[in-house]
matplotlib code that plots the C-alpha trace (Angstrom):
import matplotlib.pyplot as plt

x = [52.0, 53.0, 55.5, 54.9, 55.7, 54.3, 51.3, 48.1, 45.9, 42.3, 40.8, 37.7, 34.7, 32.0, 31.6, 32.5, 34.2, 37.9, 40.9, 41.9, 45.8, 47.4, 50.5, 50.5, 51.3, 50.9, 50.8, 48.5, 48.5, 51.0, 53.7, 52.7, 49.2, 46.3, 44.7, 46.7, 46.2, 46.3, 46.5, 45.0, 45.8, 43.1, 44.6, 42.1, 43.1, 41.6, 41.9, 41.9, 41.3, 42.3, 40.0, 40.4, 40.2, 43.2, 47.0, 49.7, 52.8, 56.2, 59.0, 61.0, 58.1, 58.3, 61.6]
y = [-24.9, -25.9, -28.0, -29.9, -27.1, -24.1, -22.3, -22.0, -18.8, -18.9, -15.1, -15.0, -13.5, -13.4, -10.4, -11.7, -14.8, -14.8, -16.0, -19.5, -20.5, -23.7, -25.9, -27.9, -31.5, -33.4, -32.6, -35.2, -33.6, -34.0, -31.1, -29.3, -29.2, -29.7, -31.5, -30.6, -31.9, -29.2, -29.0, -25.8, -23.8, -25.1, -28.5, -30.2, -31.6, -31.5, -32.2, -29.0, -28.0, -24.0, -21.5, -18.2, -16.7, -18.8, -18.0, -20.0, -18.9, -20.2, -20.4, -17.7, -15.3, -15.4, -14.3]
z = [-21.7, -18.2, -16.1, -13.0, -10.2, -12.3, -10.6, -11.7, -11.1, -11.8, -11.4, -10.1, -12.6, -10.1, -7.5, -4.2, -5.8, -5.0, -7.1, -6.7, -6.8, -6.9, -7.6, -11.0, -9.6, -13.1, -16.5, -18.4, -21.8, -24.6, -24.9, -21.6, -22.3, -20.2, -18.5, -15.2, -11.8, -9.4, -5.5, -4.7, -1.6, 0.5, 0.1, -2.6, -5.9, -9.1, -13.0, -14.5, -18.2, -17.7, -19.1, -20.6, -16.8, -15.8, -16.3, -15.7, -13.8, -14.1, -11.5, -13.4, -13.6, -10.2, -9.3]

ax = plt.figure().add_subplot(projection="3d")
ax.plot(x, y, z, "-o")
ax.set_aspect("equal")
plt.show()
């Protein structure tokens, strides 16, 4: 489950492919579930249904 302001970390699973990180700017699912609108560090925004290679980092996790 996610909230606006949480970070989505998508782990690379192909050799040479880096991880991607972004901020969740909108939660469209019910009760904090996907899909999420994410603004990635390169500036693009995308509607995301996170897979098993993704983790959600809450601000309290980063303290």
